[in-house]
N, C-alpha and C positions, 0 to 999 in steps of 0.2 A: 205211332204207338197209342197215344191217348185217343186219337180220332177213332181207332178201332176198338180198343179194350174198354174204354169208359162206356160207350153206348151198349156194348155187349153185356157188361155187368148190370147196367141199369135195366135193360130189357129182361135179362135172365132172372134177376132178383124178384121180379113181379110174379113169376110162375105162370104168366099168361101167354108167353111166347115160346116157341121152339126156335132157338137162335143158333145159326151156323155161320162159321167163317168159310167163305167161298172164294174161289179164285179160278182163273182160266186153266191152271194145271194143279196137280197135287204136290208139286215140290215145295219145300219150305220157303216162305216169303219173309225176307228180312224187313224188320221194323226198325224205326229210328232207335239208335242207342246200342245196337248189337244183339238184338233178340230175334230169333227165327221162329215164326209161327207156322205150324203145319196145318194147312186148310182141312176143314172137316169134309168138304165136298168140292168137286170141280163144278163148273157151270153145267156141264152135261149131267153130272151126278145129281145136282139139285133138280134139274128138269125131270129126271127119272123119278125122283122122290115125290115130286108134286104132280106127276102125271102130265107134265107140259104146262101147268098153270103157273102164273107169276106169283112170287111171294107177296105177302101182305105189305112188308116193309123192306126196303133196301137201304142200308147205311153205306154212304160213300165217303171214305177218308181221303185225305190229301195223298197225291201220288207224285213221284218225281218226274214223270215223263208226259206231263199234260201237253196236249197238242201235237205230240209226236206220233209217228206211225206205230210205235210199239204199244201205244195205249189203245189201239183200235179194237182188240179183242174185248177190252173192258167197256169202252164207250158204245160199241155195237150192242153188247149184251145189255147195257143199261137202257138203251133206246127200246129194245124189245120188252124189257120189264115194265118200262113206263107205258108202252102201248098196251100191255096186258093188265094195267090197272094198279101197279105197285105204288105205294106211297114212298117217295124218295126223300131221304134225309141226308143232305151233304153236311159234313163236319169240316170246319175250318176251310182250307183250300181245296177240299173236295168239291166246293162250288165251281172251281176251275175245271174239274173233270166233267161236271154236268154241262157247264157252259161250252166246253170244247165239243161236246156231243150235240150241241144245239138244243138242249133240253131246258135252257133258261131264257131263251129268246122271248122278249115281250113280257117277262116276269120280273117281280121284285125278288132280290136276293141279297145276301151279305156274305162276308168272308173275313179272313184274318186281316188286321189293319196293316200289316207289312206288305200285303199284296194288293191292297185296294186300288191304288193308282194304276198298277199294271193291268189288273183285270178290267178296269174302266176303259183303258186304251185298247186292250185286246178284244174285249167283248162289249162293244158299244150298244148292242141290242138288248142288253140286260140293264134293268133299273137297279143299280147297286145302292143299297141303303146302309149308311154308316150309323154308329151309335146305338146298336141294339144287339142283344145276345142271340136272337134268332129272328128270322122272318118266316111267317107261316103264309104260304101262297097256295093254299088248297092242297093239291096232290104233290107239292114240293115244299119241303121245309129246309132252309139253309141256316147255318149257324155261323157266328163269328169265330174267333180263334180258339182252337184246341179244346180247352175245358168248357167253353160255351156249348160244346157238344153235349154236355150233361143236360143243360137246360133244353136244348132242342129235343133230346131223347125223352125227357120228362113230358114235353109237349106231345110227343107221339103217344106216350102212355095215357095222358089225359084224354086225347081224342079217341083212342081205340079201346081203352079199358075204363077210364074214369079218373076224376081228380083225386079220389081217395087213394087209388092205386099209385098214382104219381107221387102223392105225399109220402106214402109208405116207402116207395123206392128211394126217394130223396133221403129219408131218415135212415134206411138200411145201409145206404152207401156213404152216409155222413156228409152229404152235400149241403153246405150251410146257406146257399144263395138261391134256393128254390123260390120262384115267383109264380104262384098258382094263377092259371088262366091268362096270363099275359107275359110278354117278353120284357124282361128288365132292361132298362136303358143303361148304356155304359158310355163313358167318355171315349170318343174316338182318339186313340193314342196317336202320337206323332213322335218321330225320332227327336231326341233331345240331347244336349251336350253330355249328360251323364251316361248315355248309351255308348259312348266311346269305349266303355269297358269291354264290349263285345269285340271291338276291333283289336284291342290289346290281347284278349284271350285267343283270338284267331291267329293273329300275325306273330305274336311273340310267346306263344304257349307251347314251344316245342318240347318241353320236358313235363308235359301234363302227367299227373298221376293216373295210373290205370286202376280202376275199381272193378273187382270181380263181384258180380251180382249172383248170389247163390239162389238157384231155383229150388223150391220145395213143393211137393205135392200139396194141393189144396190152397195155395196162395190165391188171394183175391186178384182179379184182373186189374182193378184200379190201383191196388197196391203195387203190382208189377209196373204199371204205366208210370206211377209217381216216381219210381226210382230211375228207370231208364230215360224218361222224358225230361225230368228235372235236371239231372246231371248232363244229359245229352244236349239239351237246349242251352245250357250255360256255356258250352264250348270251353270250359275250364278244365274238365277231366274227361277221361275216356272210360267207357263201361264195356264189359264183356260178360256174357251169360255163362255161368259155370254151374255144374251140378256134380254131386258125388257119383263117380263112375261114368260121368258124361252121358247119362241116360236121359231120355225124354221125360218131361214132367207134365202132369195134368193140373190145370188150375181149378179153382173152386167150382166153376160152372162148366168144366169139361173141355177147355181148350188145351191143345197139345203144343208144347214148346220144346225145341231142340237146343240144348246148350252147345257151346262151342269149345268146351274143354272142362277140366277139373280144377278145383281150387289149387293154387300153387304158390310157392314162395316168391314168384316173380311179380305178384300183385302187390300194389302199394296198400290197398285196403280191401276188406271183404265186407260187403253190405248184404244184409239178409232181409228181403222184403217180407211183410206179413206180420200181423199182430199175433196170429197163432204160432208162427215160427219163433217169435220173441218169447211167448209164454213157455214153450217147451225147450228153449235154448238149442235150436236146430243146428247151430254152428259153433257151439261152445268148445268143440274139440280143436278149433282153429284159434290162432292168436288174435285177440282183439277184434272179434266180429262186431259190426255195427247193426243195431236193430232200430231202424228209423220209425217203426210203427208201434213201438212199445208203449207210447203215451196215449194212443188212441186218437180220435178226431179224424178229420178228412185226411186220407193218406198223404196228400201233398204237403201238409203242414210240417210233419216231422222231417221230410226230406229237404224242404226249403231251409228249415232251421239248421240242418246239418251242413248244407251247402254254404250258408252264410258263415258258419263257425269255422269251416275248414278251408274256405277260399276267401270270400269277403262279402260284405253286405251289398255293395254295388252290383256284383255279379248275381246275387240271389234276387235282388230287386228287378234287374233286367230280365232274369229268367221268368219271374212271376208275371211281368208285363207280356212276355212272349206267350206264356201259357194262358193269358187273360184270366188270371186268378187273383182276386183282391187279397192283399196281405195286411190290411189295417189291423186285423185281430192278432197278428203274429208279432212277437217281440224278437226280431231278427238281431242277433248279436254276433260280433266278430270283427275282424279288421274292416275299416271303412272302405278301403280301396286297395286294389292289387298293386302296391307300390313297387314290388320287385319287377313285375312285368312293365310297369310304367317307366322304370329306370332303364330297362333293357334298350329301347330305341335310343335313349340319350347316350348311354354308354357306347352303343354301336356307332352312333354318329360321332362321338368324341374320338373313338378309335380310328374311324375313317378319316377324320380331320388330321389326327396325328400321323397316320400312315401317309396321307397325301403330302403333309408338310415334310415328312422325312424323305419321301420320294423326290419332292421338289428340291430339297437341299442336296440330295445325292446327284441329281441331274445337273444342277447348277455347278457343283464342285467339279464334275467331269468336264463340263464345257469350259470352265476356267482353266483346267489343266491343258486342254487342247488348244486354247487360244493364246497361251503364253509362249513368246518366241524362244527358240532354242538358244542356249548360251553359246557364245563364241568360244572356239577351242583356245586354250592357253597358248601364249607365244612361246616359241622354243627359247630356252636360255642359251646365251652365247657360250661356246666352248672355251675353256681356259687352258692354254698350252703351258705346261710346266717347263721352266728353264733349267736345263741340266748343265753341269760343267762340260765344256767342249774344248777340244784341242785344235788349234789351228796349225797348219803346216808352217814351219819356220823357214 
């Protein structure tokens, strides 16, 4: 989600790029969190538009089928664009897509901290660089996890348009961590005990709330990404894209999204992305809509606050680490830990012990009955003959 939509908005907001969402085919492409993006062009359509020339920039998001045969239409196309002179920007684990295509061999690159060890093992020909938001290696720029893609995209703007344009794009999108001219360093994250919260949310969150995300025309691409990616990466809730009439919606810079239904009473909550939607009360006809972007700031701020308030701070903190978004400036408030989900495995274990103990007692009782010798039949009582008066012959 954010791998695609954040670079799209950053590039589009400069006014210096014609930006298109392209794919091997024109069918809607599912993004993380339950939002379907309708591509602007197929690979063949883009070639026709450009007269066979390669695009100036190709942004490569993470994809689920890295290294599999199903990814060959994408990796083959990327190899041709690289040969044609495109500047490649991989976002997050999009680096794995480039590496699987052989486009990072002998180069320096970075990726999401959760996949670093795997990529080092799978692609030893790449010089994987930790602790930086992006690596600029000439005609290939790779970024660390998810929202580090904003920094990598601003680097593209710096190189192709200029530093002033990059600064304006950071300001217009509300990105607070712009580091002009250089890649900001970041602490290379590691799994820690508090990250057990994601295991609880995954294994014992069978009754997760379902959040309907109301799509409205003109919503910002990063605003959309902030809702679907934050809730989706938390693994604590489910999201589904809905729209009035279930009709397609156009975003601020012209992307088309297909909702999966209409708002309904089956939803636990209705969240409405977009500062503009909040200003005009786009969903006030529904009961209790949530407008996470009412307060302004970078769009992820309001959604992380809502996640902490409605789930717990530990889940929101984990999600921010996965997004690679610093939250020192946010006052996250809410339950400290998902105690209900923490107690579930303990309760299940206790029930299992009680059930096993009860079964053991039942089996033991049956064995005791079978091993007890049968009781001897009672002895017959002697018959007593009654003496009646008799006459003897005289």
